[in-house]
C-alpha positions in Angstrom: 113.1 137.0 112.1 115.1 139.7 114.8 116.3 137.8 117.7 117.4 134.7 115.8 121.0 133.9 115.4 122.3 134.8 112.2 123.8 132.3 109.8 127.6 131.8 110.3 129.3 132.2 107.3 131.8 129.5 107.3 129.1 126.6 108.2 127.0 128.0 105.3 129.6 127.4 102.6 130.6 124.3 104.1 127.0 123.2 103.9 127.1 124.4 99.9 130.3 122.4 99.4 128.7 119.3 101.0 125.3 119.4 98.8 127.6 119.5 96.0 129.7 116.8 97.1 126.7 114.8 97.9 125.2 115.6 94.4 128.6 114.6 92.5 129.0 111.4 94.7 125.2 110.2 93.7 126.2 110.7 90.2 128.4 107.7 90.8 125.9 105.7 92.7 123.5 106.1 89.8 125.8 104.9 87.4 126.8 101.7 89.2 123.0 101.5 89.2 122.8 101.7 85.6 125.8 99.3 84.9 127.8 101.5 83.8 131.5 100.1 83.0 133.0 103.0 85.6 131.9 104.8 88.1 132.1 108.2 85.7 128.8 109.7 84.4 128.8 110.7 81.0 129.3 114.4 81.0 126.7 115.2 77.8 125.1 118.7 77.4 122.0 117.8 79.6 123.8 116.8 82.6 126.3 119.7 82.2 123.5 121.9 82.3 122.1 120.3 85.2 125.2 121.2 86.9 125.3 124.6 86.1 121.9 125.5 86.8 122.3 123.7 90.1 125.2 125.8 91.3 123.7 128.6 90.0 120.6 128.0 92.3 122.5 126.9 95.2 124.5 130.4 94.8 121.5 132.5 94.5 119.9 130.7 97.7 123.1 131.5 99.5 123.2 135.0 98.7 119.0 135.3 99.5 120.2 133.6 103.2 123.2 136.0 103.8 121.0 139.3 103.1 117.8 137.6 104.9 115.2 138.4 103.2 116.2 139.4 100.1 116.4 137.4 97.0 113.4 135.5 98.0 112.5 134.9 94.5 115.7 132.4 94.1 114.4 130.2 97.1 112.7 126.8 96.8 109.1 127.0 97.4 108.8 124.4 100.7 105.6 122.0 100.4 107.4 119.3 101.8 105.1 118.1 104.9 108.5 116.6 106.8 109.5 120.7 106.7 106.3 122.2 107.2 106.6 123.0 111.2 107.4 126.8 111.6 110.4 125.8 113.6 111.9 125.3 110.0 111.4 128.6 108.9 111.9 130.7 112.4 115.6 129.9 111.9 117.6 130.9 108.7 120.0 128.4 109.7 117.3 125.5 109.7 115.4 127.3 106.7 118.7 126.9 104.6 119.3 123.3 105.4 115.6 122.4 104.2 115.7 124.4 101.1 119.2 123.5 100.2 118.3 119.5 100.7 115.3 120.1 98.6 117.7 121.7 95.6 120.1 118.6 96.1 117.3 116.5 96.1 115.4 118.1 92.7 118.8 117.6 91.1 119.5 113.9 91.7 115.9 113.7 90.4 116.5 115.3 87.3 120.0 113.8 86.7 118.1 110.3 87.0 116.0 111.2 84.0 118.9 112.8 81.9 121.1 109.3 82.4 120.8 107.5 79.3 118.9 104.4 79.9 116.2 102.2 78.7 113.0 102.4 80.2 113.3 99.6 82.9 116.7 101.0 84.1 115.3 104.6 84.3 112.3 102.9 86.6 115.3 101.9 88.8 117.2 104.7 88.7 114.3 106.8 89.8 113.7 104.4 92.7 117.1 104.5 94.1 117.2 108.0 93.5 114.3 108.4 95.7 115.5 106.1 98.5 119.0 107.9 98.6 117.3 111.3 98.8 114.6 110.5 101.6 117.0 108.8 103.7 119.6 111.9 103.6 116.9 114.6 104.6 117.9 117.0 107.1 114.5 115.7 109.3 116.0 112.6 109.9 118.8 113.6 112.1 119.2 115.0 115.7 121.9 117.7 114.2 119.9 119.0 111.8 116.0 119.2 113.1 114.9 122.1 114.8 111.7 120.0 116.0 114.1 117.5 117.7 115.9 120.7 119.4 111.9 122.6 120.0 110.7 119.5 121.6 113.9 118.5 123.7 113.8 122.1 125.3 110.1 122.4 125.9 110.0 118.8 127.6 113.4 119.6 129.6 114.9 116.9 128.1 112.2 114.1 128.6 111.8 113.4 124.9 115.2 112.7 124.5 114.8 109.9 127.2 111.9 108.6 125.8 113.2 108.3 122.4 115.7 106.2 123.6 113.2 104.3 125.3 111.2 103.9 121.8 114.5 102.9 120.0 115.8 99.9 122.9 111.9 98.7 122.7 111.4 98.9 118.9 115.5 97.4 118.6 114.0 94.2 120.9 110.8 93.7 118.4 113.2 94.0 115.5 111.2 96.3 114.0 110.0 100.0 113.8 106.3 100.6 115.9 103.8 102.4 113.5 101.2 102.1 115.8 99.8 101.7 118.9 100.2 97.6 119.4 98.8 97.5 122.6 95.5 98.5 121.1 94.7 95.8 119.0 94.8 91.9 119.8 93.7 89.6 116.8 90.0 87.7 118.1 89.2 90.4 120.2 89.2 93.6 118.1 90.6 92.3 115.1 89.6 89.0 113.1 86.4 89.1 115.3 83.9 88.0 112.7 81.9 84.8 114.5 83.0 81.7 112.5 84.7 78.2 113.3 87.8 76.4 112.0 86.6 73.6 109.8 89.7 72.0 108.4 93.0 72.3 109.0 96.1 71.0 107.3 100.1 71.4 107.8 99.7 74.7 105.6 96.0 76.2 106.4 93.1 76.2 108.4 89.8 76.9 106.4 87.3 79.1 108.4 83.3 79.2 107.7 81.9 82.2 108.9 78.4 82.1 110.8 75.3 83.5 108.9 73.9 87.1 109.9 70.9 86.8 108.0 68.1 84.1 107.9 68.7 83.1 104.5 71.5 82.6 102.8 72.4 82.0 98.9 73.2 78.6 97.6 76.5 79.3 96.3 79.4 80.4 98.6 82.1 82.4 98.7 86.1 80.9 99.0 88.6 83.7 99.7 92.3 83.1 99.3 94.0 85.9 100.7 97.8 86.8 100.5 100.3 84.3 102.2 102.7 86.9 102.3 100.4 88.8 104.9 97.9 88.0 107.3 94.4 87.1 106.4 92.6 89.5 108.8 93.4 92.8 106.3 89.9 91.4 105.3 88.8 91.5 108.7 89.9 94.1 110.8 87.5 96.2 113.1 83.6 95.4 112.3 83.1 98.9 110.9 86.0 97.8 108.2 85.5 94.2 107.7 85.0 92.6 104.3 84.0 89.8 105.7 80.9 91.0 108.2 80.2 93.0 105.0 79.8 89.9 102.8 78.1 87.8 105.6 75.6 90.7 106.1 74.6 90.6 102.5 73.6 86.8 102.7 76.7 85.3 101.4 78.1 82.3 102.9 81.8 82.9 103.2 85.0 80.5 103.7 88.4 81.9 104.4 91.9 80.5 104.2 94.4 81.1 107.0 97.8 80.6 105.9 100.0 78.9 108.3 103.1 81.3 109.3 106.0 79.0 108.2 108.8 78.3 110.8 111.9 75.7 110.0 110.2 72.5 109.4 108.0 74.0 106.7 110.7 75.1 104.6 110.7 72.7 102.2 107.2 73.8 100.9 107.1 75.0 97.2 104.3 76.8 94.7 102.4 73.5 93.7 102.3 72.8 97.7 100.3 76.0 98.2 98.2 75.2 95.5 97.5 71.7 96.1 97.7 71.9 100.1 96.5 75.0 100.2 93.7 76.6 97.3 92.4 73.1 95.9 92.2 71.5 99.1 90.2 74.7 100.5 87.9 74.4 97.6 87.0 70.5 98.0 86.3 71.1 101.6 84.4 74.2 100.8 82.1 72.5 98.1 81.7 69.3 100.5 80.2 71.4 103.4 78.2 73.8 101.4 76.7 71.2 99.1 76.7 73.4 96.4 77.9 72.0 92.8 80.1 75.6 92.3 81.1 78.6 94.7 82.6 82.1 94.1 86.4 82.1 94.4 88.2 85.1 94.9 92.1 85.8 95.5 93.6 89.2 96.9 96.9 90.2 95.7 99.5 86.9 95.3 96.4 85.1 96.7 94.5 86.0 93.4 97.7 84.5 91.4 97.6 81.5 93.4 93.5 81.3 93.1 94.1 81.7 89.2 97.1 78.8 89.3 94.6 76.5 91.3 91.5 76.7 89.0 93.4 76.3 86.1 95.1 73.2 87.4 91.4 71.9 88.5 90.2 72.8 84.8 92.9 70.8 83.5 91.6 68.0 85.9 88.4 68.2 83.9 86.6 70.1 87.1 85.0 73.2 87.1 84.7 74.1 90.6 84.0 78.2 90.0 81.0 79.9 89.1 82.9 83.2 89.1 86.3 84.6 89.7 87.0 87.9 91.6 90.7 89.1 91.6 91.6 92.4 93.7 95.0 93.9 93.0 96.1 90.7 91.2 98.9 89.9 88.9 98.8 87.6 86.2 100.6 89.5 83.8 104.2 90.2 85.3 105.5 92.5 82.5 105.1 95.5 84.8 105.3 94.3 88.3 105.3 97.6 90.1 108.0 98.8 92.4 108.7 95.6 94.1 110.6 94.5 90.5 113.3 97.1 91.7 114.4 94.3 94.3 114.1 91.4 91.6 116.8 91.0 89.2 118.6 87.9 87.8 121.8 88.0 89.9 119.3 88.5 93.5 116.8 85.6 92.1 120.2 83.4 91.5 121.7 84.1 94.9 117.9 83.5 96.5 118.1 80.0 95.1 121.1 79.3 96.0 120.7 80.2 99.6 116.9 78.7 100.1 115.8 77.3 96.9 116.3 73.9 98.6 115.1 74.7 101.8 114.8 77.2 104.4 112.9 80.5 104.9 112.2 84.0 103.7 112.1 85.8 107.0 109.0 88.0 107.5 111.0 90.7 108.8 113.1 90.9 105.7 109.8 91.1 103.6 108.1 93.8 105.9 111.3 96.1 105.4 111.6 95.7 101.8 107.4 96.5 101.2 107.8 99.4 104.0 110.9 100.6 101.9 108.5 101.2 99.0 107.0 104.2 100.8 109.9 105.0 103.0 108.7 108.1 104.1 105.7 107.2 105.1 106.4 103.9 106.7 110.0 104.6 107.8 111.2 108.3 108.4 108.3 109.6 109.7 108.3 107.1 112.6 112.2 107.5 112.9 111.2 111.4 113.4 108.1 110.8 115.7 109.2 108.2 117.9 113.1 108.5 118.3 113.8 112.2 117.5 110.6 113.6 119.4 109.7 110.8 121.7 106.3 110.1 120.8 103.8 107.3 120.3 102.4 106.6 117.1 98.3 106.5 117.3 96.4 103.0 116.9 95.8 102.5 113.7 94.4 98.9 112.6 95.6 98.7 109.1 99.6 99.5 110.3 99.2 96.7 113.3 98.4 94.3 110.6 101.1 95.5 108.3 103.8 95.1 110.8 102.1 91.4 112.0 104.6 89.8 109.2 104.9 86.4 108.1 107.8 84.1 106.7 107.9 82.1 103.2 109.3 79.1 102.5 112.4 79.2 100.3 111.1 77.2 97.6 108.0 78.9 97.1 109.6 82.5 97.1 112.2 81.7 94.6 109.6 79.9 92.2 107.6 82.8 92.6 110.2 85.6 91.8 111.8 83.4 89.0 108.9 81.9 87.0 106.3 85.0 87.5 108.6 88.2 88.3 111.6 87.5 86.0 110.2 85.1 83.2 106.4 86.3 83.4 105.4 82.6 82.2 102.1 82.4 83.7 100.0 84.6 81.3 101.5 81.9 78.5 99.4 79.1 77.8 101.1 75.8 78.3 104.6 77.2 79.4 104.2 76.2 83.3 103.5 73.0 84.7 101.9 73.0 88.2 100.8 70.0 90.5 101.2 67.9 87.3 99.0 70.0 85.0 99.7 72.5 82.2 98.7 76.0 83.1 96.5 77.8 80.9 94.4 80.7 82.6 92.3 81.1 79.0 90.5 78.1 80.1 89.1 79.9 83.1 86.1 81.1 81.4 83.8 81.9 84.5 82.7 85.4 84.8 85.3 87.7 86.7 85.6 90.6 88.4 88.7 92.4 88.2 89.5 95.3 91.2 92.7 97.6 91.0 93.5 100.4 92.7 94.7 103.7 90.9 97.9 104.5 93.1 98.8 101.0 93.5 102.8 100.6 93.6 102.9 97.0 94.1 100.2 95.9 91.3 100.0 98.9 88.7 96.2 99.1 87.9 97.6 99.1 84.4 99.0 95.8 85.0 95.6 94.3 86.6 94.0 95.8 83.6 95.9 92.8 81.3 94.1 90.0 83.2 91.2 90.9 80.9 93.1 89.8 77.9 94.3 86.6 79.6 91.5 85.0 81.1 89.0 83.3 78.9 85.5 84.5 80.2 83.5 87.8 80.5 85.3 90.1 82.8 84.3 93.1 84.5 87.0 95.8 85.4 86.7 98.4 88.2 89.4 100.9 89.3 89.2 102.4 93.2 91.0 105.3 94.3 94.0 105.1 96.9 96.9 102.4 96.9 96.8 98.5 97.5 95.4 98.0 100.5 93.3 101.0 101.3 91.5 100.9 98.1 90.3 97.6 98.6 89.6 98.4 102.5 86.9 100.6 101.7 83.6 100.1 103.4 80.5 101.9 102.1 79.7 103.6 105.4 83.0 105.3 105.5 81.3 107.1 102.7 85.5 108.0 101.4 87.0 107.8 97.8 85.5 107.1 94.4 86.0 104.0 91.9 85.5 104.1 88.3 83.6 101.6 86.0 83.2 101.2 82.6 81.4 98.4 80.9 83.0 98.5 77.4 85.5 96.0 76.4 88.1 98.3 75.7 91.3 96.9 73.9 93.8 98.9 76.3 93.7 100.4 79.7 93.9 103.9 78.2 91.0 102.9 76.2 89.2 101.8 79.3 89.7 105.0 81.5 88.9 107.3 78.8 85.5 105.8 79.0 85.2 105.3 82.7 82.9 107.1 84.9 83.4 107.9 88.3 81.3 106.8 91.1 81.3 108.2 94.9 82.2 106.0 97.7 83.2 102.2 98.0 82.9 99.7 95.4 81.9 96.9 97.6 78.3 97.6 96.8 78.6 97.3 93.0 80.8 93.8 93.4 77.7 92.5 95.6 75.1 93.1 93.2 77.6 91.8 90.5 78.6 88.4 92.5 74.5 87.7 93.4 74.2 87.3 89.5 75.8 84.1 90.0 74.6 83.1 93.7 71.8 80.9 93.2 68.5 81.0 95.0 68.4 81.8 98.7 67.9 79.1 101.3 67.6 79.1 105.1 70.9 79.4 106.7 72.4 76.4 108.8 72.4 77.0 112.1 75.5 75.0 112.3 79.2 75.0 111.2 80.8 72.4 109.2 79.8 68.9 108.3 79.4 65.6 109.7 82.9 65.0 108.1 84.6 68.7 108.7 83.4 69.3 112.3 84.6 72.7 113.9 87.8 72.5 115.2 88.3 76.0 117.1 86.3 79.1 116.8 87.7 81.7 114.5 90.0 83.2 113.6 92.1 80.1 114.5 95.4 79.4 115.9 97.6 79.9 112.6 96.9 83.6 112.0 98.1 84.0 115.5 101.7 82.7 115.0 104.5 85.4 115.0 107.1 85.4 112.6 
């Protein structure tokens, strides 16, 4: 390490003091999150011990730095990818910065665990602790990131100019660029599976996809995607399109494309999404296909809408679905994942006052909230890469979709937050009225396939498992690897990840997992095999799409999916 400048003692001492002040200040922040009566954190024995150990470790780190090479056992082992570049270890100053920061962050994590709190409050403390610590990382700032300096010197300042240009461009967009937007276009290389829009109203377009086989199964599949995002997460590029895969298996596919609401649709509520969306799509798909029943599939909130709509249909004496598939869907919101950290009675009441009678929950706000759930991956790495280093993110279809945000009508959003996230009323038969009917999910006795993702932070897999005790029919539960999106979008040809299966009707999620068997690769083939049990006999595929009453309006993916928030 000879030849590098030695650390300035005054600067190092100042940083130790700043780190301690940072931790002490955050103790007050945690107390506020815990709804403490004052900003003072109770000085119990555990917290006093943490403070003492924290000070001792900082002192040991400081001494090791001054001696430069001695006292290495006092240093924090650095495995964090934010600080993996050689530039962080080549200078004692920056090496100290990263290690002191990691000590501070570890202290805050342990402090959040030591504070007296009930389980829900502790989860919230953990979440906001991580948010605060991630935002304060030295890698996020020009003055404390050696990679910024090295890149600027190497490019003779061009990286600084490029970073400023990237920042200005993103300010104009209103969001951080996560991918090369120019690499993708909806209808060209995304959402390009052939099909026709055969029906539309003010809220949805209904797409029927063209057959890819000479024969198709009698009963079609109707997919309700989340209305919080665009439908083409299920129809990305040909190699990872679920729609294309299902069509290739001889399944006739219908899919709902939700409107991206603007001001004129700001009055729509939950019942409108059921009546104009899920229920109307059911009626049209059955009429066009001529099938007595179809397969109903919902993804995320689309699964909640799909289940609610089927409950309304049952209350009306109808049985339109031969099977139900729920992908990363909540029916029991007792553990609503990390989204619940932003949902509390005060915030929901404020939303109700602001947009409950009409208006929009803006897509940009939704996108920012979801990105913040994984801030290091979806915010800070792009702040560093795009603005500090002046780079351009790589082309990635899933992140292009992630940035293509949608608005929500205010009445719909606040009903969803109040009755489902706060009150968890959907799981209770008879508690909610929808479209003039009483909701009772236990009356849904068709076979159900419930998919969850092991690392899902939006729909925890154990919460998804609770649907087995809510629905009234036989259920098949499968858990895939990865998270909320990547676990679902896992085509067989990729050969990636695993999934777990257990045919036993276990009482708890833990019991199910204990008896589950891991299977390498995608869960899609297993789902296709399951679905075909109820798909009916095969018949020649039709040469034309739509029907005499519902003639094709325009080619898929249609206009609605291209509307911007």
